[in-house]
mmCIF file of the N, C-alpha and C atoms, coordinates in Angstrom:
data_MODEL
# 
_entry.id   MODEL 
# 
loop_
_atom_site.group_PDB 
_atom_site.id 
_atom_site.type_symbol 
_atom_site.label_atom_id 
_atom_site.label_alt_id 
_atom_site.label_comp_id 
_atom_site.label_asym_id 
_atom_site.label_entity_id 
_atom_site.label_seq_id 
_atom_site.pdbx_PDB_ins_code 
_atom_site.Cartn_x 
_atom_site.Cartn_y 
_atom_site.Cartn_z 
_atom_site.occupancy 
_atom_site.B_iso_or_equiv 
_atom_site.pdbx_formal_charge 
_atom_site.auth_seq_id 
_atom_site.auth_comp_id 
_atom_site.auth_asym_id 
_atom_site.auth_atom_id 
_atom_site.pdbx_PDB_model_num 
ATOM 1   N N  . MET A 1 1  ? 23.253 -0.899  -5.926  1.00 0.00 ? 1  MET A N  1 
ATOM 2   C CA . MET A 1 1  ? 22.001 -1.555  -5.603  1.00 0.00 ? 1  MET A CA 1 
ATOM 3   C C  . MET A 1 1  ? 21.203 -1.782  -6.887  1.00 0.00 ? 1  MET A C  1 
ATOM 4   N N  . ALA A 1 2  ? 20.563 -2.916  -6.990  1.00 0.00 ? 2  ALA A N  1 
ATOM 5   C CA . ALA A 1 2  ? 19.821 -3.275  -8.195  1.00 0.00 ? 2  ALA A CA 1 
ATOM 6   C C  . ALA A 1 2  ? 18.498 -2.514  -8.277  1.00 0.00 ? 2  ALA A C  1 
ATOM 7   N N  . GLU A 1 3  ? 18.150 -2.106  -9.492  1.00 0.00 ? 3  GLU A N  1 
ATOM 8   C CA . GLU A 1 3  ? 16.863 -1.476  -9.783  1.00 0.00 ? 3  GLU A CA 1 
ATOM 9   C C  . GLU A 1 3  ? 15.859 -2.594  -10.051 1.00 0.00 ? 3  GLU A C  1 
ATOM 10  N N  . GLU A 1 4  ? 14.738 -2.595  -9.342  1.00 0.00 ? 4  GLU A N  1 
ATOM 11  C CA . GLU A 1 4  ? 13.728 -3.632  -9.527  1.00 0.00 ? 4  GLU A CA 1 
ATOM 12  C C  . GLU A 1 4  ? 12.843 -3.323  -10.723 1.00 0.00 ? 4  GLU A C  1 
ATOM 13  N N  . LEU A 1 5  ? 12.535 -4.349  -11.487 1.00 0.00 ? 5  LEU A N  1 
ATOM 14  C CA . LEU A 1 5  ? 11.602 -4.240  -12.607 1.00 0.00 ? 5  LEU A CA 1 
ATOM 15  C C  . LEU A 1 5  ? 10.303 -4.930  -12.189 1.00 0.00 ? 5  LEU A C  1 
ATOM 16  N N  . ARG A 1 6  ? 9.228  -4.173  -12.186 1.00 0.00 ? 6  ARG A N  1 
ATOM 17  C CA . ARG A 1 6  ? 7.946  -4.679  -11.710 1.00 0.00 ? 6  ARG A CA 1 
ATOM 18  C C  . ARG A 1 6  ? 6.869  -4.499  -12.764 1.00 0.00 ? 6  ARG A C  1 
ATOM 19  N N  . ILE A 1 7  ? 5.803  -5.296  -12.637 1.00 0.00 ? 7  ILE A N  1 
ATOM 20  C CA . ILE A 1 7  ? 4.645  -5.152  -13.520 1.00 0.00 ? 7  ILE A CA 1 
ATOM 21  C C  . ILE A 1 7  ? 3.985  -3.812  -13.185 1.00 0.00 ? 7  ILE A C  1 
ATOM 22  N N  . PRO A 1 8  ? 3.826  -2.932  -14.191 1.00 0.00 ? 8  PRO A N  1 
ATOM 23  C CA . PRO A 1 8  ? 3.288  -1.598  -13.915 1.00 0.00 ? 8  PRO A CA 1 
ATOM 24  C C  . PRO A 1 8  ? 1.780  -1.596  -13.706 1.00 0.00 ? 8  PRO A C  1 
ATOM 25  N N  . LYS A 1 9  ? 1.301  -0.565  -13.014 1.00 0.00 ? 9  LYS A N  1 
ATOM 26  C CA . LYS A 1 9  ? -0.130 -0.355  -12.872 1.00 0.00 ? 9  LYS A CA 1 
ATOM 27  C C  . LYS A 1 9  ? -0.579 0.446   -14.084 1.00 0.00 ? 9  LYS A C  1 
ATOM 28  N N  . VAL A 1 10 ? -1.545 -0.078  -14.801 1.00 0.00 ? 10 VAL A N  1 
ATOM 29  C CA . VAL A 1 10 ? -2.075 0.579   -15.993 1.00 0.00 ? 10 VAL A CA 1 
ATOM 30  C C  . VAL A 1 10 ? -3.588 0.688   -15.834 1.00 0.00 ? 10 VAL A C  1 
ATOM 31  N N  . GLY A 1 11 ? -4.082 1.901   -15.785 1.00 0.00 ? 11 GLY A N  1 
ATOM 32  C CA . GLY A 1 11 ? -5.518 2.089   -15.622 1.00 0.00 ? 11 GLY A CA 1 
ATOM 33  C C  . GLY A 1 11 ? -5.959 1.806   -14.200 1.00 0.00 ? 11 GLY A C  1 
ATOM 34  N N  . MET A 1 12 ? -7.238 1.980   -13.996 1.00 0.00 ? 12 MET A N  1 
ATOM 35  C CA . MET A 1 12 ? -7.795 1.829   -12.656 1.00 0.00 ? 12 MET A CA 1 
ATOM 36  C C  . MET A 1 12 ? -8.192 0.391   -12.331 1.00 0.00 ? 12 MET A C  1 
ATOM 37  N N  . SER A 1 13 ? -8.547 -0.392  -13.355 1.00 0.00 ? 13 SER A N  1 
ATOM 38  C CA . SER A 1 13 ? -9.127 -1.699  -13.070 1.00 0.00 ? 13 SER A CA 1 
ATOM 39  C C  . SER A 1 13 ? -8.177 -2.882  -13.260 1.00 0.00 ? 13 SER A C  1 
ATOM 40  N N  . ALA A 1 14 ? -7.066 -2.687  -13.920 1.00 0.00 ? 14 ALA A N  1 
ATOM 41  C CA . ALA A 1 14 ? -6.157 -3.813  -14.178 1.00 0.00 ? 14 ALA A CA 1 
ATOM 42  C C  . ALA A 1 14 ? -5.484 -4.263  -12.891 1.00 0.00 ? 14 ALA A C  1 
ATOM 43  N N  . THR A 1 15 ? -5.630 -5.540  -12.570 1.00 0.00 ? 15 THR A N  1 
ATOM 44  C CA . THR A 1 15 ? -4.994 -6.099  -11.380 1.00 0.00 ? 15 THR A CA 1 
ATOM 45  C C  . THR A 1 15 ? -3.901 -7.097  -11.727 1.00 0.00 ? 15 THR A C  1 
ATOM 46  N N  . GLU A 1 16 ? -3.874 -7.526  -13.006 1.00 0.00 ? 16 GLU A N  1 
ATOM 47  C CA . GLU A 1 16 ? -2.849 -8.448  -13.458 1.00 0.00 ? 16 GLU A CA 1 
ATOM 48  C C  . GLU A 1 16 ? -2.581 -8.199  -14.935 1.00 0.00 ? 16 GLU A C  1 
ATOM 49  N N  . MET A 1 17 ? -1.367 -8.601  -15.361 1.00 0.00 ? 17 MET A N  1 
ATOM 50  C CA . MET A 1 17 ? -0.962 -8.395  -16.750 1.00 0.00 ? 17 MET A CA 1 
ATOM 51  C C  . MET A 1 17 ? -0.150 -9.598  -17.217 1.00 0.00 ? 17 MET A C  1 
ATOM 52  N N  . THR A 1 18 ? -0.158 -9.805  -18.525 1.00 0.00 ? 18 THR A N  1 
ATOM 53  C CA . THR A 1 18 ? 0.649  -10.852 -19.131 1.00 0.00 ? 18 THR A CA 1 
ATOM 54  C C  . THR A 1 18 ? 1.978  -10.256 -19.579 1.00 0.00 ? 18 THR A C  1 
ATOM 55  N N  . LEU A 1 19 ? 3.074  -10.885 -19.191 1.00 0.00 ? 19 LEU A N  1 
ATOM 56  C CA . LEU A 1 19 ? 4.397  -10.471 -19.662 1.00 0.00 ? 19 LEU A CA 1 
ATOM 57  C C  . LEU A 1 19 ? 4.551  -11.063 -21.062 1.00 0.00 ? 19 LEU A C  1 
ATOM 58  N N  . ASN A 1 20 ? 4.517  -10.199 -22.082 1.00 0.00 ? 20 ASN A N  1 
ATOM 59  C CA . ASN A 1 20 ? 4.555  -10.681 -23.463 1.00 0.00 ? 20 ASN A CA 1 
ATOM 60  C C  . ASN A 1 20 ? 5.937  -11.070 -23.935 1.00 0.00 ? 20 ASN A C  1 
ATOM 61  N N  . GLU A 1 21 ? 6.878  -10.121 -23.844 1.00 0.00 ? 21 GLU A N  1 
ATOM 62  C CA . GLU A 1 21 ? 8.172  -10.348 -24.478 1.00 0.00 ? 21 GLU A CA 1 
ATOM 63  C C  . GLU A 1 21 ? 9.269  -9.539  -23.807 1.00 0.00 ? 21 GLU A C  1 
ATOM 64  N N  . TRP A 1 22 ? 10.400 -10.187 -23.572 1.00 0.00 ? 22 TRP A N  1 
ATOM 65  C CA . TRP A 1 22 ? 11.616 -9.503  -23.145 1.00 0.00 ? 22 TRP A CA 1 
ATOM 66  C C  . TRP A 1 22 ? 12.368 -9.069  -24.394 1.00 0.00 ? 22 TRP A C  1 
ATOM 67  N N  . MET A 1 23 ? 12.881 -7.851  -24.394 1.00 0.00 ? 23 MET A N  1 
ATOM 68  C CA . MET A 1 23 ? 13.646 -7.342  -25.530 1.00 0.00 ? 23 MET A CA 1 
ATOM 69  C C  . MET A 1 23 ? 15.142 -7.604  -25.367 1.00 0.00 ? 23 MET A C  1 
ATOM 70  N N  . PHE A 1 24 ? 15.565 -7.950  -24.148 1.00 0.00 ? 24 PHE A N  1 
ATOM 71  C CA . PHE A 1 24 ? 16.968 -8.220  -23.843 1.00 0.00 ? 24 PHE A CA 1 
ATOM 72  C C  . PHE A 1 24 ? 17.060 -9.530  -23.073 1.00 0.00 ? 24 PHE A C  1 
ATOM 73  N N  . GLY A 1 25 ? 18.167 -10.231 -23.256 1.00 0.00 ? 25 GLY A N  1 
ATOM 74  C CA . GLY A 1 25 ? 18.405 -11.467 -22.527 1.00 0.00 ? 25 GLY A CA 1 
ATOM 75  C C  . GLY A 1 25 ? 19.220 -11.225 -21.272 1.00 0.00 ? 25 GLY A C  1 
ATOM 76  N N  . ASP A 1 26 ? 19.262 -12.231 -20.419 1.00 0.00 ? 26 ASP A N  1 
ATOM 77  C CA . ASP A 1 26 ? 20.004 -12.161 -19.170 1.00 0.00 ? 26 ASP A CA 1 
ATOM 78  C C  . ASP A 1 26 ? 21.465 -11.809 -19.440 1.00 0.00 ? 26 ASP A C  1 
ATOM 79  N N  . GLY A 1 27 ? 21.946 -10.795 -18.721 1.00 0.00 ? 27 GLY A N  1 
ATOM 80  C CA . GLY A 1 27 ? 23.340 -10.395 -18.814 1.00 0.00 ? 27 GLY A CA 1 
ATOM 81  C C  . GLY A 1 27 ? 23.639 -9.344  -19.863 1.00 0.00 ? 27 GLY A C  1 
ATOM 82  N N  . GLU A 1 28 ? 22.624 -8.931  -20.627 1.00 0.00 ? 28 GLU A N  1 
ATOM 83  C CA . GLU A 1 28 ? 22.851 -7.899  -21.640 1.00 0.00 ? 28 GLU A CA 1 
ATOM 84  C C  . GLU A 1 28 ? 22.817 -6.511  -21.007 1.00 0.00 ? 28 GLU A C  1 
ATOM 85  N N  . ARG A 1 29 ? 23.541 -5.588  -21.610 1.00 0.00 ? 29 ARG A N  1 
ATOM 86  C CA . ARG A 1 29 ? 23.575 -4.206  -21.124 1.00 0.00 ? 29 ARG A CA 1 
ATOM 87  C C  . ARG A 1 29 ? 22.400 -3.435  -21.711 1.00 0.00 ? 29 ARG A C  1 
ATOM 88  N N  . VAL A 1 30 ? 21.738 -2.637  -20.855 1.00 0.00 ? 30 VAL A N  1 
ATOM 89  C CA . VAL A 1 30 ? 20.642 -1.771  -21.284 1.00 0.00 ? 30 VAL A CA 1 
ATOM 90  C C  . VAL A 1 30 ? 20.987 -0.326  -20.921 1.00 0.00 ? 30 VAL A C  1 
ATOM 91  N N  . GLU A 1 31 ? 20.400 0.594   -21.667 1.00 0.00 ? 31 GLU A N  1 
ATOM 92  C CA . GLU A 1 31 ? 20.597 2.020   -21.430 1.00 0.00 ? 31 GLU A CA 1 
ATOM 93  C C  . GLU A 1 31 ? 19.257 2.658   -21.063 1.00 0.00 ? 31 GLU A C  1 
ATOM 94  N N  . VAL A 1 32 ? 19.313 3.801   -20.410 1.00 0.00 ? 32 VAL A N  1 
ATOM 95  C CA . VAL A 1 32 ? 18.100 4.537   -20.049 1.00 0.00 ? 32 VAL A CA 1 
ATOM 96  C C  . VAL A 1 32 ? 17.281 4.773   -21.315 1.00 0.00 ? 32 VAL A C  1 
ATOM 97  N N  . GLY A 1 33 ? 15.987 4.462   -21.243 1.00 0.00 ? 33 GLY A N  1 
ATOM 98  C CA . GLY A 1 33 ? 15.089 4.663   -22.372 1.00 0.00 ? 33 GLY A CA 1 
ATOM 99  C C  . GLY A 1 33 ? 14.902 3.448   -23.259 1.00 0.00 ? 33 GLY A C  1 
ATOM 100 N N  . ASP A 1 34 ? 15.760 2.422   -23.115 1.00 0.00 ? 34 ASP A N  1 
ATOM 101 C CA . ASP A 1 34 ? 15.569 1.185   -23.882 1.00 0.00 ? 34 ASP A CA 1 
ATOM 102 C C  . ASP A 1 34 ? 14.248 0.538   -23.484 1.00 0.00 ? 34 ASP A C  1 
ATOM 103 N N  . ILE A 1 35 ? 13.542 -0.038  -24.455 1.00 0.00 ? 35 ILE A N  1 
ATOM 104 C CA . ILE A 1 35 ? 12.347 -0.827  -24.149 1.00 0.00 ? 35 ILE A CA 1 
ATOM 105 C C  . ILE A 1 35 ? 12.827 -2.178  -23.635 1.00 0.00 ? 35 ILE A C  1 
ATOM 106 N N  . LEU A 1 36 ? 12.449 -2.505  -22.386 1.00 0.00 ? 36 LEU A N  1 
ATOM 107 C CA . LEU A 1 36 ? 12.916 -3.739  -21.749 1.00 0.00 ? 36 LEU A CA 1 
ATOM 108 C C  . LEU A 1 36 ? 11.984 -4.917  -22.002 1.00 0.00 ? 36 LEU A C  1 
ATOM 109 N N  . TYR A 1 37 ? 10.682 -4.673  -21.857 1.00 0.00 ? 37 TYR A N  1 
ATOM 110 C CA . TYR A 1 37 ? 9.701  -5.734  -22.028 1.00 0.00 ? 37 TYR A CA 1 
ATOM 111 C C  . TYR A 1 37 ? 8.342  -5.129  -22.305 1.00 0.00 ? 37 TYR A C  1 
ATOM 112 N N  . THR A 1 38 ? 7.436  -5.966  -22.806 1.00 0.00 ? 38 THR A N  1 
ATOM 113 C CA . THR A 1 38 ? 6.063  -5.529  -23.026 1.00 0.00 ? 38 THR A CA 1 
ATOM 114 C C  . THR A 1 38 ? 5.136  -6.371  -22.161 1.00 0.00 ? 38 THR A C  1 
ATOM 115 N N  . VAL A 1 39 ? 4.074  -5.720  -21.690 1.00 0.00 ? 39 VAL A N  1 
ATOM 116 C CA . VAL A 1 39 ? 3.033  -6.393  -20.916 1.00 0.00 ? 39 VAL A CA 1 
ATOM 117 C C  . VAL A 1 39 ? 1.692  -6.004  -21.516 1.00 0.00 ? 39 VAL A C  1 
ATOM 118 N N  . GLU A 1 40 ? 0.668  -6.841  -21.295 1.00 0.00 ? 40 GLU A N  1 
ATOM 119 C CA . GLU A 1 40 ? -0.639 -6.501  -21.841 1.00 0.00 ? 40 GLU A CA 1 
ATOM 120 C C  . GLU A 1 40 ? -1.779 -6.924  -20.926 1.00 0.00 ? 40 GLU A C  1 
ATOM 121 N N  . THR A 1 41 ? -2.860 -6.172  -21.038 1.00 0.00 ? 41 THR A N  1 
ATOM 122 C CA . THR A 1 41 ? -4.137 -6.537  -20.427 1.00 0.00 ? 41 THR A CA 1 
ATOM 123 C C  . THR A 1 41 ? -5.052 -6.901  -21.582 1.00 0.00 ? 41 THR A C  1 
ATOM 124 N N  . ASP A 1 42 ? -6.315 -7.132  -21.287 1.00 0.00 ? 42 ASP A N  1 
ATOM 125 C CA . ASP A 1 42 ? -7.260 -7.426  -22.362 1.00 0.00 ? 42 ASP A CA 1 
ATOM 126 C C  . ASP A 1 42 ? -7.542 -6.192  -23.215 1.00 0.00 ? 42 ASP A C  1 
ATOM 127 N N  . LYS A 1 43 ? -7.107 -5.001  -22.759 1.00 0.00 ? 43 LYS A N  1 
ATOM 128 C CA . LYS A 1 43 ? -7.411 -3.758  -23.461 1.00 0.00 ? 43 LYS A CA 1 
ATOM 129 C C  . LYS A 1 43 ? -6.206 -3.048  -24.069 1.00 0.00 ? 43 LYS A C  1 
ATOM 130 N N  . THR A 1 44 ? -5.001 -3.292  -23.573 1.00 0.00 ? 44 THR A N  1 
ATOM 131 C CA . THR A 1 44 ? -3.861 -2.506  -24.025 1.00 0.00 ? 44 THR A CA 1 
ATOM 132 C C  . THR A 1 44 ? -2.552 -3.269  -23.889 1.00 0.00 ? 44 THR A C  1 
ATOM 133 N N  . THR A 1 45 ? -1.558 -2.843  -24.670 1.00 0.00 ? 45 THR A N  1 
ATOM 134 C CA . THR A 1 45 ? -0.190 -3.336  -24.552 1.00 0.00 ? 45 THR A CA 1 
ATOM 135 C C  . THR A 1 45 ? 0.694  -2.171  -24.153 1.00 0.00 ? 45 THR A C  1 
ATOM 136 N N  . VAL A 1 46 ? 1.595  -2.409  -23.201 1.00 0.00 ? 46 VAL A N  1 
ATOM 137 C CA . VAL A 1 46 ? 2.455  -1.353  -22.671 1.00 0.00 ? 46 VAL A CA 1 
ATOM 138 C C  . VAL A 1 46 ? 3.915  -1.770  -22.824 1.00 0.00 ? 46 VAL A C  1 
ATOM 139 N N  . GLU A 1 47 ? 4.744  -0.822  -23.302 1.00 0.00 ? 47 GLU A N  1 
ATOM 140 C CA . GLU A 1 47 ? 6.193  -1.025  -23.357 1.00 0.00 ? 47 GLU A CA 1 
ATOM 141 C C  . GLU A 1 47 ? 6.801  -0.422  -22.099 1.00 0.00 ? 47 GLU A C  1 
ATOM 142 N N  . VAL A 1 48 ? 7.644  -1.174  -21.415 1.00 0.00 ? 48 VAL A N  1 
ATOM 143 C CA . VAL A 1 48 ? 8.277  -0.705  -20.187 1.00 0.00 ? 48 VAL A CA 1 
ATOM 144 C C  . VAL A 1 48 ? 9.720  -0.330  -20.502 1.00 0.00 ? 48 VAL A C  1 
ATOM 145 N N  . GLU A 1 49 ? 10.093 0.920   -20.198 1.00 0.00 ? 49 GLU A N  1 
ATOM 146 C CA . GLU A 1 49 ? 11.419 1.440   -20.498 1.00 0.00 ? 49 GLU A CA 1 
ATOM 147 C C  . GLU A 1 49 ? 12.351 1.347   -19.294 1.00 0.00 ? 49 GLU A C  1 
ATOM 148 N N  . ALA A 1 50 ? 13.643 1.247   -19.585 1.00 0.00 ? 50 ALA A N  1 
ATOM 149 C CA . ALA A 1 50 ? 14.666 1.266   -18.539 1.00 0.00 ? 50 ALA A CA 1 
ATOM 150 C C  . ALA A 1 50 ? 14.757 2.665   -17.948 1.00 0.00 ? 50 ALA A C  1 
ATOM 151 N N  . GLN A 1 51 ? 14.777 2.747   -16.634 1.00 0.00 ? 51 GLN A N  1 
ATOM 152 C CA . GLN A 1 51 ? 14.956 4.015   -15.933 1.00 0.00 ? 51 GLN A CA 1 
ATOM 153 C C  . GLN A 1 51 ? 16.405 4.229   -15.515 1.00 0.00 ? 51 GLN A C  1 
ATOM 154 N N  . VAL A 1 52 ? 17.205 3.151   -15.584 1.00 0.00 ? 52 VAL A N  1 
ATOM 155 C CA . VAL A 1 52 ? 18.633 3.206   -15.274 1.00 0.00 ? 52 VAL A CA 1 
ATOM 156 C C  . VAL A 1 52 ? 19.382 2.349   -16.290 1.00 0.00 ? 52 VAL A C  1 
ATOM 157 N N  . ALA A 1 53 ? 20.671 2.593   -16.429 1.00 0.00 ? 53 ALA A N  1 
ATOM 158 C CA . ALA A 1 53 ? 21.527 1.774   -17.288 1.00 0.00 ? 53 ALA A CA 1 
ATOM 159 C C  . ALA A 1 53 ? 22.177 0.684   -16.441 1.00 0.00 ? 53 ALA A C  1 
ATOM 160 N N  . GLY A 1 54 ? 22.467 -0.447  -17.073 1.00 0.00 ? 54 GLY A N  1 
ATOM 161 C CA . GLY A 1 54 ? 23.142 -1.525  -16.367 1.00 0.00 ? 54 GLY A CA 1 
ATOM 162 C C  . GLY A 1 54 ? 22.934 -2.859  -17.052 1.00 0.00 ? 54 GLY A C  1 
ATOM 163 N N  . ILE A 1 55 ? 23.124 -3.928  -16.292 1.00 0.00 ? 55 ILE A N  1 
ATOM 164 C CA . ILE A 1 55 ? 22.990 -5.300  -16.781 1.00 0.00 ? 55 ILE A CA 1 
ATOM 165 C C  . ILE A 1 55 ? 21.636 -5.842  -16.340 1.00 0.00 ? 55 ILE A C  1 
ATOM 166 N N  . ILE A 1 56 ? 20.857 -6.319  -17.317 1.00 0.00 ? 56 ILE A N  1 
ATOM 167 C CA . ILE A 1 56 ? 19.508 -6.799  -17.012 1.00 0.00 ? 56 ILE A CA 1 
ATOM 168 C C  . ILE A 1 56 ? 19.535 -8.259  -16.562 1.00 0.00 ? 56 ILE A C  1 
ATOM 169 N N  . ARG A 1 57 ? 18.685 -8.546  -15.579 1.00 0.00 ? 57 ARG A N  1 
ATOM 170 C CA . ARG A 1 57 ? 18.515 -9.903  -15.042 1.00 0.00 ? 57 ARG A CA 1 
ATOM 171 C C  . ARG A 1 57 ? 17.020 -10.225 -14.999 1.00 0.00 ? 57 ARG A C  1 
ATOM 172 N N  . PRO A 1 58 ? 16.439 -10.647 -16.138 1.00 0.00 ? 58 PRO A N  1 
ATOM 173 C CA . PRO A 1 58 ? 15.013 -10.966 -16.149 1.00 0.00 ? 58 PRO A CA 1 
ATOM 174 C C  . PRO A 1 58 ? 14.721 -12.260 -15.384 1.00 0.00 ? 58 PRO A C  1 
ATOM 175 N N  . ILE A 1 59 ? 13.627 -12.262 -14.627 1.00 0.00 ? 59 ILE A N  1 
ATOM 176 C CA . ILE A 1 59 ? 13.192 -13.493 -13.941 1.00 0.00 ? 59 ILE A CA 1 
ATOM 177 C C  . ILE A 1 59 ? 11.764 -13.870 -14.328 1.00 0.00 ? 59 ILE A C  1 
ATOM 178 N N  . GLY A 1 60 ? 10.999 -12.891 -14.833 1.00 0.00 ? 60 GLY A N  1 
ATOM 179 C CA . GLY A 1 60 ? 9.636  -13.170 -15.277 1.00 0.00 ? 60 GLY A CA 1 
ATOM 180 C C  . GLY A 1 60 ? 9.648  -13.998 -16.554 1.00 0.00 ? 60 GLY A C  1 
ATOM 181 N N  . VAL A 1 61 ? 8.634  -14.829 -16.717 1.00 0.00 ? 61 VAL A N  1 
ATOM 182 C CA . VAL A 1 61 ? 8.545  -15.747 -17.853 1.00 0.00 ? 61 VAL A CA 1 
ATOM 183 C C  . VAL A 1 61 ? 7.557  -15.200 -18.884 1.00 0.00 ? 61 VAL A C  1 
ATOM 184 N N  . GLU A 1 62 ? 8.001  -15.138 -20.139 1.00 0.00 ? 62 GLU A N  1 
ATOM 185 C CA . GLU A 1 62 ? 7.123  -14.682 -21.208 1.00 0.00 ? 62 GLU A CA 1 
ATOM 186 C C  . GLU A 1 62 ? 5.876  -15.555 -21.278 1.00 0.00 ? 62 GLU A C  1 
ATOM 187 N N  . GLY A 1 63 ? 4.717  -14.913 -21.426 1.00 0.00 ? 63 GLY A N  1 
ATOM 188 C CA . GLY A 1 63 ? 3.448  -15.633 -21.519 1.00 0.00 ? 63 GLY A CA 1 
ATOM 189 C C  . GLY A 1 63 ? 2.765  -15.853 -20.189 1.00 0.00 ? 63 GLY A C  1 
ATOM 190 N N  . GLU A 1 64 ? 3.458  -15.614 -19.082 1.00 0.00 ? 64 GLU A N  1 
ATOM 191 C CA . GLU A 1 64 ? 2.869  -15.791 -17.756 1.00 0.00 ? 64 GLU A CA 1 
ATOM 192 C C  . GLU A 1 64 ? 2.104  -14.540 -17.325 1.00 0.00 ? 64 GLU A C  1 
ATOM 193 N N  . VAL A 1 65 ? 1.078  -14.754 -16.513 1.00 0.00 ? 65 VAL A N  1 
ATOM 194 C CA . VAL A 1 65 ? 0.275  -13.654 -15.970 1.00 0.00 ? 65 VAL A CA 1 
ATOM 195 C C  . VAL A 1 65 ? 0.790  -13.333 -14.571 1.00 0.00 ? 65 VAL A C  1 
ATOM 196 N N  . TYR A 1 66 ? 0.995  -12.025 -14.310 1.00 0.00 ? 66 TYR A N  1 
ATOM 197 C CA . TYR A 1 66 ? 1.518  -11.562 -13.029 1.00 0.00 ? 66 TYR A CA 1 
ATOM 198 C C  . TYR A 1 66 ? 0.614  -10.483 -12.452 1.00 0.00 ? 66 TYR A C  1 
ATOM 199 N N  . PRO A 1 67 ? 0.492  -10.431 -11.126 1.00 0.00 ? 67 PRO A N  1 
ATOM 200 C CA . PRO A 1 67 ? -0.255 -9.326  -10.516 1.00 0.00 ? 67 PRO A CA 1 
ATOM 201 C C  . PRO A 1 67 ? 0.511  -8.020  -10.670 1.00 0.00 ? 67 PRO A C  1 
ATOM 202 N N  . VAL A 1 68 ? -0.204 -6.909  -10.701 1.00 0.00 ? 68 VAL A N  1 
ATOM 203 C CA . VAL A 1 68 ? 0.429  -5.603  -10.748 1.00 0.00 ? 68 VAL A CA 1 
ATOM 204 C C  . VAL A 1 68 ? 1.384  -5.482  -9.554  1.00 0.00 ? 68 VAL A C  1 
ATOM 205 N N  . GLY A 1 69 ? 2.588  -4.999  -9.810  1.00 0.00 ? 69 GLY A N  1 
ATOM 206 C CA . GLY A 1 69 ? 3.595  -4.846  -8.773  1.00 0.00 ? 69 GLY A CA 1 
ATOM 207 C C  . GLY A 1 69 ? 4.533  -6.032  -8.612  1.00 0.00 ? 69 GLY A C  1 
ATOM 208 N N  . ALA A 1 70 ? 4.260  -7.136  -9.313  1.00 0.00 ? 70 ALA A N  1 
ATOM 209 C CA . ALA A 1 70 ? 5.117  -8.316  -9.186  1.00 0.00 ? 70 ALA A CA 1 
ATOM 210 C C  . ALA A 1 70 ? 6.518  -8.035  -9.733  1.00 0.00 ? 70 ALA A C  1 
ATOM 211 N N  . LEU A 1 71 ? 7.520  -8.538  -9.055  1.00 0.00 ? 71 LEU A N  1 
ATOM 212 C CA . LEU A 1 71 ? 8.912  -8.410  -9.485  1.00 0.00 ? 71 LEU A CA 1 
ATOM 213 C C  . LEU A 1 71 ? 9.169  -9.356  -10.650 1.00 0.00 ? 71 LEU A C  1 
ATOM 214 N N  . VAL A 1 72 ? 9.644  -8.804  -11.790 1.00 0.00 ? 72 VAL A N  1 
ATOM 215 C CA . VAL A 1 72 ? 9.915  -9.634  -12.954 1.00 0.00 ? 72 VAL A CA 1 
ATOM 216 C C  . VAL A 1 72 ? 11.375 -9.564  -13.411 1.00 0.00 ? 72 VAL A C  1 
ATOM 217 N N  . GLY A 1 73 ? 12.185 -8.776  -12.708 1.00 0.00 ? 73 GLY A N  1 
ATOM 218 C CA . GLY A 1 73 ? 13.589 -8.705  -13.057 1.00 0.00 ? 73 GLY A CA 1 
ATOM 219 C C  . GLY A 1 73 ? 14.279 -7.574  -12.325 1.00 0.00 ? 73 GLY A C  1 
ATOM 220 N N  . THR A 1 74 ? 15.580 -7.431  -12.601 1.00 0.00 ? 74 THR A N  1 
ATOM 221 C CA . THR A 1 74 ? 16.363 -6.349  -12.020 1.00 0.00 ? 74 THR A CA 1 
ATOM 222 C C  . THR A 1 74 ? 17.365 -5.843  -13.065 1.00 0.00 ? 74 THR A C  1 
ATOM 223 N N  . ILE A 1 75 ? 17.861 -4.644  -12.803 1.00 0.00 ? 75 ILE A N  1 
ATOM 224 C CA . ILE A 1 75 ? 18.993 -4.106  -13.547 1.00 0.00 ? 75 ILE A CA 1 
ATOM 225 C C  . ILE A 1 75 ? 20.089 -3.838  -12.526 1.00 0.00 ? 75 ILE A C  1 
ATOM 226 N N  . GLU A 1 76 ? 21.241 -4.451  -12.736 1.00 0.00 ? 76 GLU A N  1 
ATOM 227 C CA . GLU A 1 76 ? 22.357 -4.301  -11.800 1.00 0.00 ? 76 GLU A CA 1 
ATOM 228 C C  . GLU A 1 76 ? 23.296 -3.205  -12.245 1.00 0.00 ? 76 GLU A C  1 
# 
């Protein structure tokens, strides 16, 4: 089953975040602890790490704003 990659909740007031950059392309292998992508609010930038190993399938677009919890990719 695929692991879902979602926009994380950061702080109490952030309701949306900008997906800044993917560190891996579609079909690349990732390992636990790899930095997958970065997101930012007007106050902070957050690096999101892989919680499982597998093949990444990003669907979120760099530079786009997403609500907290939005699906931006999977790891198969």
